C-alpha positions in Angstrom: 56.5 109.3 51.3 57.3 105.2 51.6 56.7 103.0 48.6 53.2 101.1 49.6 51.7 104.4 51.2 49.7 105.0 48.1 48.1 103.0 45.9 50.0 104.5 42.6 51.9 107.6 42.0 50.0 110.0 39.7 51.9 112.3 37.2 50.6 115.2 35.7 52.3 116.0 32.5 51.8 119.9 30.5 52.5 119.1 26.8 50.7 121.4 24.4 52.0 119.1 21.5 51.4 115.6 23.2 50.3 113.0 20.5 48.9 109.7 20.2 49.6 107.2 17.3 46.2 108.5 15.7 47.8 111.6 15.5 50.7 113.3 13.6 54.1 113.8 15.4 56.3 112.0 17.7 54.7 109.4 20.3 57.3 109.6 23.1 54.9 110.8 25.9 52.2 108.2 24.9 54.3 105.4 24.8 56.2 105.9 28.1 53.1 106.7 29.7 51.7 103.3 28.3 54.7 101.5 30.6 54.1 103.9 33.5 50.0 102.5 33.1 51.2 99.2 32.7 53.3 99.4 36.3 50.0 100.3 38.1 50.5 104.3 38.0 48.2 107.1 37.2 49.2 109.6 34.0 47.5 112.9 33.4 48.1 114.9 30.5 46.9 118.5 29.6 47.2 119.1 26.2 46.1 121.4 23.2 43.1 120.8 21.5 44.8 121.7 18.0 47.1 119.8 16.4 50.9 120.9 16.2 51.5 119.2 12.6 47.9 118.4 11.6 46.4 121.4 12.5 43.4 119.4 13.3 41.2 121.1 16.1 39.5 119.0 18.8 36.4 120.2 20.9 38.5 121.8 24.2 37.6 123.9 26.7 39.2 126.3 29.5 39.0 123.9 32.1 39.9 121.0 29.7 37.8 118.5 27.9 38.5 114.6 29.4 39.3 112.0 27.2 40.9 108.4 28.4 43.3 107.0 25.7 44.2 103.6 26.3 44.3 104.1 29.9 45.9 108.1 29.8 43.8 110.6 31.2 44.2 113.9 28.7 42.7 117.1 29.2 42.1 119.2 26.1 42.0 122.8 26.9 41.3 126.0 24.5 44.3 127.1 22.5 44.6 130.0 19.5 45.0 128.4 15.8 47.4 130.8 15.1 50.5 128.3 15.5 51.2 128.3 12.0 50.9 132.4 11.1 54.5 133.2 11.7 56.6 134.1 14.9 53.4 136.3 16.4 50.8 133.4 15.7 53.5 130.9 17.2 54.1 133.2 20.6 50.2 133.9 21.0 49.6 129.7 20.6 52.1 129.1 23.2 50.7 131.7 25.7 47.3 131.0 25.4 47.8 127.0 26.1 50.3 128.2 29.4 47.4 130.1 30.6 44.6 127.3 29.8 46.8 124.5 30.6 47.5 126.4 34.4 43.6 126.7 34.8 43.1 123.0 33.9 46.1 121.5 35.6 45.0 122.9 38.8 41.8 121.2 38.6 43.4 117.8 38.7 43.7 116.0 42.1 45.7 114.2 43.6 48.9 114.8 41.9 51.9 113.2 43.3 54.5 115.0 40.6 54.6 117.4 38.0 56.1 116.7 34.4 57.1 119.8 32.2 58.6 119.6 29.1 60.7 122.2 26.9 60.2 123.3 23.9 58.2 125.5 24.4 59.6 126.9 27.2 56.1 128.8 28.3 54.6 125.1 29.2 57.6 124.5 31.5 56.8 128.1 33.6 53.2 126.5 33.7 54.4 123.2 34.9 56.5 125.1 37.4 53.7 127.3 38.7 51.3 124.3 39.2 53.7 122.5 41.1 54.7 125.6 43.4 50.9 126.3 43.8 50.2 122.5 44.4 53.6 122.0 46.7 54.8 119.2 44.5 58.1 118.3 43.2 58.8 119.3 39.7 60.5 117.1 36.8 61.6 119.3 33.8 62.0 117.4 30.9 65.1 118.9 28.5 64.1 117.8 24.3 65.9 120.9 23.1 68.3 123.1 24.3 66.1 126.4 24.4 67.2 129.4 24.1 70.3 127.8 22.7 69.1 126.5 19.6 67.3 129.2 18.3 70.3 131.6 19.2 72.4 129.4 16.8 69.6 129.8 14.3 70.0 133.2 14.6 66.0 133.4 15.3 66.9 135.4 18.2 68.9 138.3 17.9 68.2 141.1 20.5 70.8 140.9 23.2 67.8 142.2 25.9 65.7 138.9 24.8 68.8 137.0 24.9 69.7 138.0 28.5 65.8 137.7 29.4 65.5 133.8 27.7 68.9 132.7 29.8 67.4 134.3 32.7 64.6 132.5 32.4 65.8 129.0 31.9 68.2 129.6 35.0 65.1 130.2 37.0 63.7 126.8 35.5 66.5 125.0 36.1 67.3 126.2 39.9 63.5 125.2 40.8 63.2 122.1 39.3 63.7 119.0 41.5 65.0 116.6 38.7 65.7 116.6 35.5 65.3 114.2 32.4 67.1 114.7 28.8 66.4 112.7 25.7 70.0 113.2 24.5 73.6 112.2 26.4 74.9 115.4 25.2 72.5 117.6 27.2 74.1 116.1 30.3 77.4 118.5 29.9 75.1 121.0 29.2 73.1 120.9 32.1 76.0 120.4 34.4 77.4 123.6 32.8 74.5 125.2 33.9 74.9 124.1 37.6 73.1 121.6 37.5 74.3 118.5 40.1 74.6 115.2 37.8 72.6 112.7 40.4 69.8 115.3 39.1 69.7 114.2 35.8 68.4 111.2 34.3 69.1 110.3 30.4 65.7 108.4 28.9 66.9 108.9 25.0 64.3 109.2 22.0 63.8 105.8 21.2 60.8 103.6 19.8 58.3 100.8 20.3 59.7 98.4 17.8 56.1 96.8 17.8 54.6 99.6 16.3 56.9 98.7 12.8 56.7 95.2 12.4 56.6 94.4 8.9 53.6 91.9 8.2 51.6 91.4 5.2 49.1 94.1 6.0 51.9 96.7 6.0 53.4 95.3 3.1 50.2 95.9 0.8 49.6 99.3 2.4 53.3 99.8 1.2 52.4 98.9 -2.0 49.3 101.1 -2.1 50.7 103.8 -1.1 53.5 103.5 -4.4 50.5 102.8 -6.3 48.7 106.0 -4.7 51.7 108.4 -5.8 52.6 106.2 -9.0 56.1 105.7 -7.6 55.7 101.5 -7.9 58.6 100.9 -9.8 60.9 103.8 -8.1 63.7 104.1 -6.1 61.9 106.2 -2.9 64.3 108.4 -0.6 61.8 109.5 2.0 61.9 112.3 4.6 59.7 111.8 7.3 59.0 114.9 10.1 58.9 118.0 10.8 59.1 120.9 8.0 60.7 124.0 9.8 63.3 126.2 9.8 66.0 124.0 11.4 65.2 120.8 9.2 67.0 122.5 6.4 64.9 120.7 3.5 65.8 123.1 0.9 69.2 121.0 1.0 66.8 117.8 0.2 65.4 119.8 -2.6 69.0 121.1 -4.2 69.4 117.2 -3.8 66.3 116.6 -5.6 67.7 118.8 -8.6 71.3 117.1 -8.8 69.0 113.7 -9.3 66.5 114.8 -11.8 68.6 113.3 -14.7 67.9 110.0 -12.7 64.3 109.1 -13.7 64.0 106.1 -11.2 64.8 108.0 -7.9 61.9 110.0 -6.2 61.9 112.1 -3.4 58.9 112.0 -0.8 58.7 114.4 1.9 56.3 113.4 4.5 55.1 115.6 7.2 54.1 119.2 7.6 55.3 122.5 9.5 56.0 126.4 8.9 58.1 125.4 5.8 56.1 123.5 4.2 54.2 125.6 1.6 57.8 127.6 1.1 59.3 124.1 0.2 56.5 123.2 -2.4 56.6 126.4 -3.9 60.3 126.0 -4.2 59.9 122.6 -5.7 57.4 124.1 -8.3 59.6 126.6 -9.2 62.4 124.5 -9.9 59.7 122.2 -11.6 60.9 119.0 -9.8 58.6 116.0 -11.0 60.7 113.9 -8.8 59.6 115.1 -5.8 56.0 114.3 -3.6 54.8 116.2 -0.9 52.5 113.5 0.9 51.5 115.4 3.8 51.3 115.0 7.7 50.6 111.3 8.8 49.4 109.4 11.8 51.9 107.4 13.6 49.8 104.5 12.9 50.0 105.1 8.7 53.7 105.9 9.2 54.8 102.4 9.5 53.0 101.7 5.7 55.0 105.0 4.6 58.1 104.3 5.7 58.1 100.4 4.7 57.3 102.3 1.3 60.7 103.7 1.5 64.3 102.4 0.2 66.1 104.8 2.1 65.1 107.2 4.5 67.0 110.8 5.5 67.3 113.1 8.1 68.8 116.7 7.7 69.3 119.4 10.2 71.1 123.1 9.6 74.3 122.9 10.3 75.0 124.8 13.4 77.0 123.4 16.3 74.0 122.9 19.0 72.3 120.5 16.6 75.0 118.2 16.8 73.8 116.9 20.5 70.4 116.2 19.3 68.9 112.5 19.3 66.0 113.2 16.3 62.9 111.0 16.7 62.7 110.3 13.0 66.2 108.6 12.8 64.6 105.9 15.3 61.6 105.3 13.9 63.5 104.7 10.4 65.8 102.1 12.1 62.9 100.3 13.6 61.1 100.2 10.4 64.1 98.7 8.8 65.3 101.1 6.6 69.0 102.2 5.8 69.6 106.1 7.0 71.2 109.1 4.8 72.1 111.1 7.8 72.7 114.7 7.2 73.5 115.5 11.0 76.8 115.2 12.8 77.0 114.5 16.4 75.7 111.9 18.6 73.1 110.8 16.2 76.1 110.1 14.0 77.6 108.1 16.6 74.4 105.8 16.7 73.8 105.3 13.0 77.7 104.5 12.7 77.8 102.3 15.6 74.6 100.7 14.4 76.0 100.0 10.8 72.6 101.6 9.5 73.3 104.4 7.5 75.8 106.8 5.3 76.8 110.3 6.8 76.9 112.8 4.6 78.2 116.7 5.5 75.0 118.6 6.7 74.5 121.2 3.7 76.1 119.4 1.2 73.4 118.5 -1.4 75.9 116.8 -3.8 77.1 114.7 -1.4 73.7 113.5 -0.4 72.2 113.3 -4.0 75.7 110.8 -5.0 74.7 108.9 -1.8 71.1 108.6 -2.8 72.3 107.3 -6.2 74.8 105.1 -5.0 72.4 103.3 -2.7 69.9 103.0 -5.5 72.2 100.4 -7.3 72.9 98.6 -4.3 69.9 97.0 -2.8 71.8 94.4 -1.1 73.5 96.9 1.0 70.2 98.8 1.8 68.9 95.5 3.2 72.0 94.8 5.2 71.9 98.2 6.8 68.3 97.7 7.5 68.5 95.0 9.4 71.0 95.8 11.3 69.3 99.1 12.6 66.1 97.4 13.0 68.3 95.1 15.4 70.4 97.8 16.8 67.3 99.8 18.1 65.6 96.9 19.5 68.5 95.8 21.6 69.5 99.7 22.7 66.8 102.1 22.2 63.8 100.2 23.2 60.8 102.2 24.7 59.8 99.3 27.0 63.1 99.5 29.0 62.6 103.3 28.9 59.5 103.2 30.2 60.5 101.2 33.1 63.1 103.7 33.8 60.6 106.5 33.9 58.2 104.9 35.8 61.3 104.8 38.4 62.0 108.1 38.3 58.6 109.2 38.8 58.3 107.3 41.9 61.4 108.2 43.1 60.6 112.1 42.5 57.2 111.7 43.8 58.5 110.7 47.0 60.2 114.2 47.5 56.9 115.8 47.8 58.7 118.9 46.9 61.6 118.6 49.3 65.1 119.5 47.7 66.7 116.3 46.1 68.7 114.0 48.6 72.0 112.5 48.5 70.5 109.3 47.6 69.4 110.8 44.3 69.8 108.9 41.5 72.8 107.5 39.2 71.0 106.7 35.7 72.6 104.8 32.8 72.1 105.5 29.2 69.3 102.9 28.1 67.3 100.2 29.6 66.6 97.3 28.1 63.3 95.4 28.9 63.0 94.3 32.8 66.6 95.1 33.2 68.9 98.1 33.4 72.0 98.5 31.3 75.3 99.3 32.2 77.3 98.6 29.1 80.4 101.3 29.5 79.4 102.6 25.5 76.3 103.3 26.1 75.7 104.5 29.8 78.7 107.4 30.2 79.0 108.2 33.9 75.7 105.9 34.8 76.3 103.5 37.3 73.2 102.2 38.3 70.1 103.2 40.2 69.7 103.2 44.0 67.5 104.8 46.6 64.4 103.9 44.4 61.2 102.0 45.0 61.2 98.5 42.6 58.8 98.2 40.0 57.8 94.7 41.0 56.4 96.0 44.7 53.0 94.8 45.9 51.6 98.2 44.9 52.2 98.0 41.3 50.3 96.0 38.3 53.1 94.2 36.7 52.9 93.8 32.8 53.1 90.5 31.3 56.7 89.4 30.6 57.3 89.0 26.7 60.0 89.0 24.2 59.8 91.9 21.2 
């Protein structure tokens, strides 16, 4: 399909946990879709009517209740409310969404490209079915390495189940026209599974810096948060994100126990997940009066929460596969100008250390974590310097504006194939994209060498977004 043959490219995303700034959770797809729409294309999402973190339910239906969110067409489909009721409940939630999203997705007209995202794997299967039935190209986005993560965590042990999961993984990889990954480490993993490098685009996790600008209203809201929890004069170390088994938040409680004698330091945990009740019980059992659970907050409200913090914490279980991940929360911390205490090794450590925006501690080491928090509480100047460096670094290298430009390019390029196999003119892509440019900085781009064979964003069919500096 030559550029200009259609007025716009229409992308259909199947994503159970799609969130907007008014919801709790990551807004990666909302922010990327905003750039797609600004460039004159269309974007439809089939999503659950049940909030993944907030457990808030909106009215949904089997065919999808339509709402328009800042230009994005969102179809909310009926899904089981059993997400946080153990493994069986989570599986039921995934399966009901896979079924209802298939019904709704097949009713969407004039789709050019289908985008599936994983995990969970079941919604990626739905995306493949929709693409196959509608004879449209499939882009598969890999945000976590499934099933390798759950195997490494010990959650999947049955040999037959592991074999079946890996067989499903290979099937999806063999039927996708193109791949998007959010961490550079995932490129090598896909190549080890037989995926051609030319079929992989790296669009890393990042941030829209304007979402975290600190102004008078944000400062006032941050002060109100401190007052609400009676923490006005405290040094706050904040964790903000999911509270699942992978996040190793017992480590944070262990560190809080070591900090019990420090009357000035306080730990605030923002978010929700299947481990929250257990963590709250653990904190009560230990009589940790220096720990506060603030519950899930919308992305809009998170700006004030992060500005209420003095340092921010990022933790994951100490398993090899987690060294390959780019946690969303770290980029939010950096954009908010907060130094990061990072108990995650691997590629995200490289980002934080390159930015000189935080302190790495060994995963699982509660003594090192507590000692680092205590040390930073005594050096506000160092904290401020790290915060400023982190903010400038993500603005320059992990800016969602540039990521959205590349995202638009990939959707258009793959949409042109109309379901045929990738051609020899497949895309070679860099690590990150600056506003209106594509970075080929060798320290960031890996093996990316630029982009070829793709329609320009300033074509006559695209409505170019106004140029502005962030």
